[in-house]
DSSP file (Angstrom, degrees, kcal/mol; ACC not computed):
  #  RESIDUE AA STRUCTURE BP1 BP2  ACC     N-H-->O    O-->H-N    N-H-->O    O-->H-N    TCO  KAPPA ALPHA  PHI   PSI    X-CA   Y-CA   Z-CA
    1    1 A X              0   0    0      0, 0.0     2,-0.4     0, 0.0     0, 0.0   0.000 360.0 360.0 360.0 138.3   -9.2    7.0  -28.5
    2    2 A X        -     0   0    0      1,-0.0     2,-0.5     0, 0.0     5,-0.1  -0.638 360.0-127.3 -79.8 132.4   -5.7    8.3  -29.3
    3    3 A X        +     0   0    0     -2,-0.4     2,-0.3     3,-0.1    -1,-0.0  -0.706  37.9 168.8 -84.0 124.8   -3.9    9.7  -26.3
    4    4 A X     >  -     0   0    0     -2,-0.5     4,-1.0     1,-0.0     3,-0.4  -0.788  50.8-101.1-127.0 170.9   -2.6   13.2  -26.8
    5    5 A X  T  4 S+     0   0    0     -2,-0.3     4,-0.5     1,-0.2     3,-0.3   0.848 120.6  56.9 -60.3 -33.2   -1.1   15.9  -24.6
    6    6 A X  T  4 S+     0   0    0      1,-0.2     4,-0.3     2,-0.1    -1,-0.2   0.834 116.8  30.8 -70.4 -32.9   -4.5   17.6  -24.6
    7    7 A X  T  > S+     0   0    0     -3,-0.4     4,-2.3     1,-0.1    -1,-0.2   0.378  92.3  96.3-108.3   5.6   -6.5   14.7  -23.2
    8    8 A X  H  X S+     0   0    0     -4,-1.0     4,-2.5    -3,-0.3     5,-0.2   0.942  86.3  45.7 -60.0 -51.1   -3.7   13.1  -21.1
    9    9 A X  H  > S+     0   0    0     -4,-0.5     4,-2.1     1,-0.2    -1,-0.2   0.898 112.7  51.6 -60.3 -41.6   -4.8   14.7  -17.8
   10   10 A X  H  > S+     0   0    0     -4,-0.3     4,-1.3     1,-0.2    -1,-0.2   0.919 112.3  45.0 -62.4 -44.3   -8.5   13.9  -18.4
   11   11 A X  H  X S+     0   0    0     -4,-2.3     4,-1.1     1,-0.2    -2,-0.2   0.874 110.6  54.3 -68.4 -37.6   -7.7   10.2  -19.1
   12   12 A X  H  X S+     0   0    0     -4,-2.5     4,-0.6     1,-0.2     3,-0.4   0.887 105.8  53.1 -64.6 -38.1   -5.4   10.0  -16.1
   13   13 A X  H >< S+     0   0    0     -4,-2.1     3,-0.8     1,-0.2    -1,-0.2   0.840 101.4  60.4 -65.8 -33.4   -8.2   11.3  -13.8
   14   14 A X  H 3< S+     0   0    0     -4,-1.3    -1,-0.2     1,-0.2    -2,-0.2   0.857 103.7  50.8 -61.9 -35.0  -10.5    8.6  -15.1
   15   15 A X  H 3< S+     0   0    0     -4,-1.1    -1,-0.2    -3,-0.4    -2,-0.2   0.612  89.3 101.9 -80.4 -12.2   -8.2    5.9  -13.8
   16   16 A X  S << S-     0   0    0     -3,-0.8     2,-0.2    -4,-0.6    -3,-0.0  -0.490  72.1-123.9 -77.7 142.3   -7.9    7.3  -10.3
   17   17 A X        -     0   0    0     -2,-0.2    -1,-0.1     1,-0.1    -2,-0.1  -0.504   4.0-149.9 -80.4 150.3   -9.9    5.8   -7.5
   18   18 A X        +     0   0    0     -2,-0.2     2,-0.5     3,-0.0    -1,-0.1   0.306  64.6 115.2 -98.7   6.6  -12.2    7.8   -5.4
   19   19 A X        -     0   0    0      1,-0.1    -2,-0.1     2,-0.1    35,-0.0  -0.663  53.7-159.9 -78.7 124.7  -11.5    5.6   -2.5
   20   20 A X  S    S+     0   0    0     -2,-0.5     2,-0.5     1,-0.0    -1,-0.1   0.569  74.5  74.3 -81.2  -9.1   -9.8    7.5    0.3
   21   21 A X        +     0   0    0     54,-0.1    34,-1.7    32,-0.1     2,-0.3  -0.919  63.5 146.4-109.1 123.6   -8.5    4.3    1.9
   22   22 A X  E     -aB  55  74A   0     52,-2.4    52,-2.8    -2,-0.5     2,-0.4  -0.984  36.9-146.9-152.2 161.8   -5.6    2.5    0.2
   23   23 A X  E     -aB  56  73A   0     32,-2.7    34,-3.2    -2,-0.3     2,-0.5  -0.997  16.2-158.9-130.4 125.7   -2.6    0.4    0.6
   24   24 A X  E     -aB  57  72A   0     48,-3.0    48,-2.8    -2,-0.4     2,-0.5  -0.916   4.4-164.5-107.9 130.3    0.4    0.7   -1.7
   25   25 A X  E     -aB  58  71A   0     32,-2.7    34,-2.4    -2,-0.5     2,-0.8  -0.961  21.2-127.8-116.6 125.4    2.9   -2.1   -2.0
   26   26 A X  E     +a   59   0A   0     44,-2.3    44,-0.3    -2,-0.5    34,-0.2  -0.600  31.5 172.8 -74.4 109.7    6.3   -1.5   -3.7
   27   27 A X        +     0   0    0     32,-3.2    33,-0.1    -2,-0.8    34,-0.1  -0.236  28.5 128.2-115.5  43.4    6.7   -4.2   -6.3
   28   28 A X  S  > S-     0   0    0     32,-0.2     4,-2.8     1,-0.1     5,-0.3  -0.267  80.3 -85.7 -81.4-178.7    9.8   -3.1   -8.1
   29   29 A X  H  > S+     0   0    0      1,-0.2     4,-2.4     2,-0.2     5,-0.2   0.907 130.6  46.8 -58.0 -44.7   12.7   -5.6   -8.6
   30   30 A X  H  > S+     0   0    0      2,-0.2     4,-1.2     1,-0.2    -1,-0.2   0.884 113.2  49.9 -68.1 -36.3   14.2   -4.9   -5.1
   31   31 A X  H  >>S+     0   0    0      2,-0.2     5,-2.8     1,-0.2     4,-0.5   0.932 111.8  46.7 -65.4 -46.2   10.8   -5.2   -3.5
   32   32 A X  H ><5S+     0   0    0     -4,-2.8     3,-1.2     1,-0.2     5,-0.3   0.903 109.5  54.5 -63.3 -41.4   10.0   -8.5   -5.2
   33   33 A X  H 3<5S+     0   0    0     -4,-2.4    -1,-0.2    -5,-0.3    -2,-0.2   0.814 109.7  48.6 -61.3 -29.6   13.4   -9.9   -4.3
   34   34 A X  H 3<5S-     0   0    0     -4,-1.2    -1,-0.3    -3,-0.2    -2,-0.2   0.500 131.2 -91.4 -90.0  -4.7   12.7   -9.1   -0.7
   35   35 A X  T XX5S+     0   0    0     -3,-1.2     4,-1.8    -4,-0.5     3,-0.6   0.642  77.0 141.2 108.3  17.9    9.3  -10.7   -0.7
   36   36 A X  H 3><S+     0   0    0     -5,-2.8     4,-2.9     1,-0.2    -4,-0.2   0.814  71.3  61.3 -63.0 -30.1    6.9   -7.9   -1.7
   37   37 A X  H 3> S+     0   0    0     -5,-0.3     4,-2.3     2,-0.2    -1,-0.2   0.881 105.3  47.6 -64.4 -36.2    4.8  -10.2   -3.8
   38   38 A X  H <> S+     0   0    0     -3,-0.6     4,-2.5     2,-0.2    -2,-0.2   0.913 112.6  48.8 -68.2 -43.4    4.1  -12.3   -0.7
   39   39 A X  H  X S+     0   0    0     -4,-1.8     4,-2.6    47,-0.2    -2,-0.2   0.924 111.8  49.8 -60.9 -44.6    3.1   -9.2    1.2
   40   40 A X  H  X S+     0   0    0     -4,-2.9     4,-2.4     1,-0.2    -2,-0.2   0.944 113.2  45.2 -59.2 -51.1    0.9   -8.0   -1.6
   41   41 A X  H  X S+     0   0    0     -4,-2.3     4,-2.4     1,-0.2    -1,-0.2   0.892 113.6  50.4 -62.2 -40.8   -0.9  -11.4   -1.9
   42   42 A X  H  X S+     0   0    0     -4,-2.5     4,-2.8     2,-0.2     5,-0.3   0.927 110.2  49.2 -64.2 -45.6   -1.3  -11.6    1.9
   43   43 A X  H  X S+     0   0    0     -4,-2.6     4,-2.4     1,-0.2     5,-0.2   0.934 112.8  47.3 -59.5 -47.5   -2.8   -8.1    2.2
   44   44 A X  H  X S+     0   0    0     -4,-2.4     4,-2.3    -5,-0.2    -1,-0.2   0.910 113.5  48.9 -61.1 -42.3   -5.3   -8.8   -0.6
   45   45 A X  H  X S+     0   0    0     -4,-2.4     4,-2.6     2,-0.2    -2,-0.2   0.933 113.1  45.0 -64.1 -48.2   -6.3  -12.1    0.9
   46   46 A X  H  X S+     0   0    0     -4,-2.8     4,-1.4     2,-0.2    -1,-0.2   0.879 113.2  51.0 -68.0 -37.6   -6.8  -10.8    4.5
   47   47 A X  H  <>S+     0   0    0     -4,-2.4     5,-2.6    -5,-0.3    -1,-0.2   0.932 112.1  47.7 -61.8 -44.8   -8.7   -7.8    3.2
   48   48 A X  H ><5S+     0   0    0     -4,-2.3     3,-1.6     1,-0.2    -2,-0.2   0.908 108.5  53.7 -63.4 -43.1  -10.9  -10.1    1.1
   49   49 A X  H 3<5S+     0   0    0     -4,-2.6    -1,-0.2     1,-0.3    -2,-0.2   0.825 113.5  43.8 -59.8 -31.3  -11.5  -12.4    4.1
   50   50 A X  T 3<5S-     0   0    0     -4,-1.4    -1,-0.3    -3,-0.2    -2,-0.2   0.265 111.6-122.2 -98.4  10.2  -12.6   -9.4    6.1
   51   51 A X  T < 5 +     0   0    0     -3,-1.6     2,-0.3     1,-0.2    -3,-0.2   0.864  53.6 163.6  51.3  43.6  -14.8   -8.0    3.2
   52   52 A X      < -     0   0    0     -5,-2.6    -1,-0.2    -6,-0.1    -2,-0.1  -0.710  37.7-152.4 -92.7 142.0  -12.8   -4.7    3.2
   53   53 A X        +     0   0    0     -2,-0.3     2,-0.2     2,-0.1   -32,-0.1   0.200  48.1 136.4 -98.2  15.8  -13.0   -2.4    0.3
   54   54 A X        -     0   0    0      1,-0.1     2,-0.3    -7,-0.1   -32,-0.2  -0.454  56.9-123.2 -63.3 130.4   -9.6   -0.9    0.9
   55   55 A X  E     -a   22   0A   0    -34,-1.7   -32,-2.7    -2,-0.2     2,-0.5  -0.591  17.0-151.0 -80.2 135.0   -7.8   -0.6   -2.5
   56   56 A X  E     -a   23   0A   0     -2,-0.3     2,-0.4   -34,-0.2   -32,-0.2  -0.940  17.4-167.3-108.3 124.4   -4.4   -2.4   -2.9
   57   57 A X  E     -a   24   0A   0    -34,-3.2   -32,-2.7    -2,-0.5     2,-0.4  -0.925  17.8-136.1-120.4 132.6   -2.2   -0.7   -5.4
   58   58 A X  E     +a   25   0A   0     -2,-0.4     2,-0.3   -34,-0.2   -32,-0.2  -0.728  33.0 174.4 -82.1 130.6    1.1   -1.9   -7.0
   59   59 A X  E     -a   26   0A   0    -34,-2.4   -32,-3.2    -2,-0.4     3,-0.1  -0.835  22.8-118.2-130.7 171.6    3.7    0.8   -7.1
   60   60 A X        -     0   0    0     -2,-0.3   -32,-0.2     1,-0.2    -1,-0.1   0.084  57.4 -32.7 -93.6-155.1    7.4    1.0   -8.1
   61   61 A X        -     0   0    0      1,-0.1    -1,-0.2   -34,-0.1   -34,-0.0  -0.369  36.6-170.1 -70.5 137.2   10.6    1.8   -6.3
   62   62 A X        -     0   0    0     -2,-0.1    -1,-0.1    -3,-0.1    -2,-0.0   0.378  48.4-111.6-104.7  -0.1   10.6    4.3   -3.4
   63   63 A X  S    S+     0   0    0      1,-0.1     3,-0.2     2,-0.0     2,-0.1   0.622  91.9 105.0  81.8  13.1   14.4    4.4   -3.2
   64   64 A X    >   +     0   0    0      1,-0.1     3,-2.2     2,-0.0     4,-0.3  -0.470  32.7 156.8-121.6  59.7   14.6    2.7    0.2
   65   65 A X  G >   +     0   0    0      1,-0.3     3,-1.3     2,-0.2    -1,-0.1   0.791  67.5  66.6 -57.8 -30.7   15.8   -0.7   -0.9
   66   66 A X  G 3  S+     0   0    0      1,-0.2    -1,-0.3    -3,-0.2    -2,-0.0   0.708 104.8  44.4 -63.8 -19.8   17.3   -1.4    2.6
   67   67 A X  G <  S+     0   0    0     -3,-2.2    18,-3.2    17,-0.1    19,-0.3   0.350  94.1 171.4-107.7   3.9   13.8   -1.4    4.1
   68   68 A X    <   +     0   0    0     -3,-1.3     2,-0.1    -4,-0.3    16,-0.1  -0.224  50.7  56.5 -62.8 152.1   12.0   -3.5    1.4
   69   69 A X  S    S-     0   0    0     16,-0.2    17,-1.8   -43,-0.2     2,-0.4   0.534  79.0-170.9 -69.9 139.1    9.3   -4.8    1.2
   70   70 A X        -     0   0    0    -44,-0.3   -44,-2.3    14,-0.2     2,-0.4  -0.843   9.4-174.9-104.2 138.2    7.7   -1.3    1.7
   71   71 A X  E     -BC  25  83A   0     12,-2.5    12,-3.5    -2,-0.4     2,-0.4  -0.985   8.2-159.3-134.9 121.8    4.0   -0.9    2.3
   72   72 A X  E     -BC  24  82A   0    -48,-2.8   -48,-3.0    -2,-0.4     2,-0.4  -0.859  11.4-164.4-102.6 135.1    2.3    2.5    2.5
   73   73 A X  E     -BC  23  81A   0      8,-3.1     8,-2.1    -2,-0.4     2,-0.5  -0.971  13.5-179.1-127.0 130.2   -1.1    2.7    4.2
   74   74 A X  E     +B   22   0A   0    -52,-2.8   -52,-2.4    -2,-0.4     2,-0.4  -0.958  12.2 164.9-128.8 113.2   -3.7    5.5    4.1
   75   75 A X    >   -     0   0    0     -2,-0.5     3,-2.1     4,-0.2   -54,-0.1  -0.996  45.2-100.7-127.4 130.2   -6.8    5.0    6.1
   76   76 A X  T 3  S+     0   0    0     -2,-0.4     3,-0.1     1,-0.3   -55,-0.0  -0.194 108.7  20.1 -51.4 135.6   -9.2    7.9    6.9
   77   77 A X  T 3  S+     0   0    0      1,-0.3     2,-0.3    38,-0.2    -1,-0.3   0.433 111.6  89.9  84.4  -0.2   -8.7    9.2   10.5
   78   78 A X  S <  S-     0   0    0     -3,-2.1    -1,-0.3    37,-0.1    -3,-0.2  -0.891  84.7 -99.7-124.2 154.6   -5.2    7.7   10.7
   79   79 A X        -     0   0    0     -2,-0.3     2,-0.4    -3,-0.1    -4,-0.2  -0.436  43.7-106.0 -68.0 150.5   -1.8    9.1    9.9
   80   80 A X        -     0   0    0     33,-0.5    33,-3.6    34,-0.3     2,-0.4  -0.666  48.5-170.2 -77.8 129.7   -0.4    8.0    6.5
   81   81 A X  E     -CD  73 112A   0     -8,-2.1    -8,-3.1    -2,-0.4     2,-0.6  -0.931  25.8-150.5-130.2 144.1    2.4    5.4    7.3
   82   82 A X  E     -CD  72 111A   0     29,-3.0    28,-3.4    -2,-0.4    29,-1.5  -0.974  20.2-161.8-111.6 119.7    5.1    3.6    5.4
   83   83 A X  E     -CD  71 109A   0    -12,-3.5   -12,-2.5    -2,-0.6     2,-0.3  -0.785   6.6-160.2 -98.2 143.0    5.9    0.2    6.9
   84   84 A X        +     0   0    0     24,-2.6   -16,-0.2    -2,-0.3   -14,-0.2  -0.800  64.3  30.2-121.3 165.5    9.2   -1.5    6.1
   85   85 A X  S    S-     0   0    0    -18,-3.2     2,-0.8    -2,-0.3    -1,-0.2   0.913  76.7-179.2  55.3  46.8   10.5   -5.1    6.2
   86   86 A X        +     0   0    0    -17,-1.8   -47,-0.2   -19,-0.3    -1,-0.2  -0.693   6.1 169.8 -87.4 107.3    6.9   -6.3    5.6
   87   87 A X     >  -     0   0    0     -2,-0.8     4,-2.6    -3,-0.2     5,-0.2  -0.317  55.1 -79.9 -98.7-170.4    6.8  -10.1    5.6
   88   88 A X  H  > S+     0   0    0      1,-0.2     4,-1.9     2,-0.2     5,-0.1   0.897 130.6  49.3 -61.2 -41.8    3.6  -12.3    5.6
   89   89 A X  H  > S+     0   0    0      2,-0.2     4,-2.0     1,-0.2    -1,-0.2   0.917 113.6  45.0 -64.4 -44.8    3.1  -11.9    9.4
   90   90 A X  H  > S+     0   0    0      2,-0.2     4,-2.5     1,-0.2    -2,-0.2   0.881 109.7  56.2 -68.2 -37.9    3.5   -8.1    9.3
   91   91 A X  H  X S+     0   0    0     -4,-2.6     4,-1.6     1,-0.2    -1,-0.2   0.907 108.0  48.3 -59.8 -41.7    1.2   -7.9    6.2
   92   92 A X  H  X S+     0   0    0     -4,-1.9     4,-2.8     1,-0.2     5,-0.2   0.914 111.2  50.4 -64.1 -43.2   -1.5   -9.6    8.2
   93   93 A X  H  X>S+     0   0    0     -4,-2.0     4,-3.1     1,-0.2     5,-1.1   0.871 104.0  59.5 -62.2 -37.6   -1.0   -7.3   11.1
   94   94 A X  I  X>S+     0   0    0     -4,-2.5     5,-2.4     3,-0.2     4,-0.5   0.931 113.1  37.5 -58.1 -45.6   -1.2   -4.3    8.8
   95   95 A X  I  <>S+     0   0    0     -4,-1.6     5,-2.6     3,-0.2     6,-0.3   0.961 123.3  40.7 -70.8 -50.8   -4.7   -5.3    7.8
   96   96 A X  I  <>S+     0   0    0     -4,-2.8     5,-0.7     3,-0.2    -2,-0.2   0.920 129.9  23.9 -67.9 -44.8   -5.9   -6.6   11.1
   97   97 A X  I  <5S+     0   0    0     -4,-3.1     6,-2.1    -5,-0.2    -3,-0.2   0.935 131.8  30.7 -89.4 -51.0   -4.4   -3.9   13.4
   98   98 A X  I  X<S+     0   0    0     -5,-1.1     4,-0.9    -4,-0.5    -3,-0.2   0.976 128.7  32.0 -75.9 -56.0   -4.0   -0.8   11.2
   99   99 A X  I  4<S+     0   0    0     -5,-2.4    -3,-0.2    -6,-0.2    -4,-0.2   0.959 136.3  21.6 -69.6 -52.2   -6.8   -1.1    8.7
  100  100 A X  I  4<S+     0   0    0     -5,-2.6    -3,-0.2    -6,-0.2    -4,-0.2   0.852 132.6  37.9 -87.3 -36.7   -9.4   -2.8   10.8
  101  101 A X  T  4<S-     0   0    0     -5,-0.7    -3,-0.2    -6,-0.3    -2,-0.2   0.535  94.8-131.8 -95.5  -7.3   -8.3   -2.0   14.3
  102  102 A X     <  +     0   0    0     -4,-0.9     2,-0.4     1,-0.2    -4,-0.3   0.888  63.0 128.7  56.9  43.0   -7.1    1.6   13.7
  103  103 A X        -     0   0    0     -6,-2.1    -1,-0.2    -9,-0.1     2,-0.2  -0.987  57.2-124.7-127.8 139.0   -3.8    1.0   15.6
  104  104 A X        -     0   0    0     -2,-0.4     2,-0.9    -3,-0.1     3,-0.1  -0.503  13.3-134.6 -78.2 150.7   -0.3    1.7   14.3
  105  105 A X    >   -     0   0    0     -2,-0.2     3,-1.7     1,-0.2     4,-0.3  -0.802  24.6-173.3-104.6  87.2    2.3   -1.1   14.2
  106  106 A X  G >  S+     0   0    0     -2,-0.9     3,-1.0     1,-0.3    -1,-0.2   0.750  71.5  67.2 -58.6 -32.2    5.2    0.8   15.7
  107  107 A X  G 3  S+     0   0    0      1,-0.2    -1,-0.3    -3,-0.1    -2,-0.0   0.710 109.8  35.6 -64.4 -20.3    7.9   -1.8   15.2
  108  108 A X  G <  S+     0   0    0     -3,-1.7   -24,-2.6   -18,-0.1     2,-0.4   0.286  81.2 124.8-120.9   9.7    7.8   -1.5   11.4
  109  109 A X  E <   +D   83   0A   0     -3,-1.0   -26,-0.2    -4,-0.3     3,-0.1  -0.598  21.5 166.5 -75.5 126.2    7.1    2.2   10.8
  110  110 A X  E    S+     0   0A   0    -28,-3.4     2,-0.3    -2,-0.4   -27,-0.2   0.627  72.0  16.1-107.3 -24.9    9.8    3.7    8.5
  111  111 A X  E     -D   82   0A   0    -29,-1.5   -29,-3.0     2,-0.0     2,-0.5  -0.948  60.9-163.1-153.3 129.1    7.9    7.0    7.7
  112  112 A X  E     -D   81   0A   0     -2,-0.3   -31,-0.2   -31,-0.2     2,-0.2  -0.966  15.3-168.3-115.2 119.0    5.0    8.6    9.4
  113  113 A X        -     0   0    0    -33,-3.6   -33,-0.5    -2,-0.5    -2,-0.0  -0.641  33.1 -86.6-102.4 161.8    3.2   11.3    7.4
  114  114 A X              0   0    0     -2,-0.2   -34,-0.3   -35,-0.2    -1,-0.1  -0.357 360.0 360.0 -65.1 146.8    0.6   13.8    8.6
  115  115 A X              0   0    0    -36,-0.2   -38,-0.2   -38,-0.1    -1,-0.1   0.464 360.0 360.0 -74.4 360.0   -3.0   12.7    8.6
């Protein structure tokens, strides 16, 4: 099907997940240079090991290169949080403590949004 202005919104909605729980990892050039690819792989691995259906989404630059790698987490019943300086250890904590344990990891919060 040819994508036109008339069917763009409809097609974009089809690609959206209906999962309310997700983790976004910034995989722009600055994120990758800071190790975001390792954080992304670690998050996916730990989620899989725990049989979690939380969606992991690749996103671009958030404009906070000083805090890379950045990981944004939205889990029902929890505030939406952006974690910064996420290495392999912090990525594991994000899944184990935030996603599975419903606890914030205060040492790495860069932005706390309303739930």
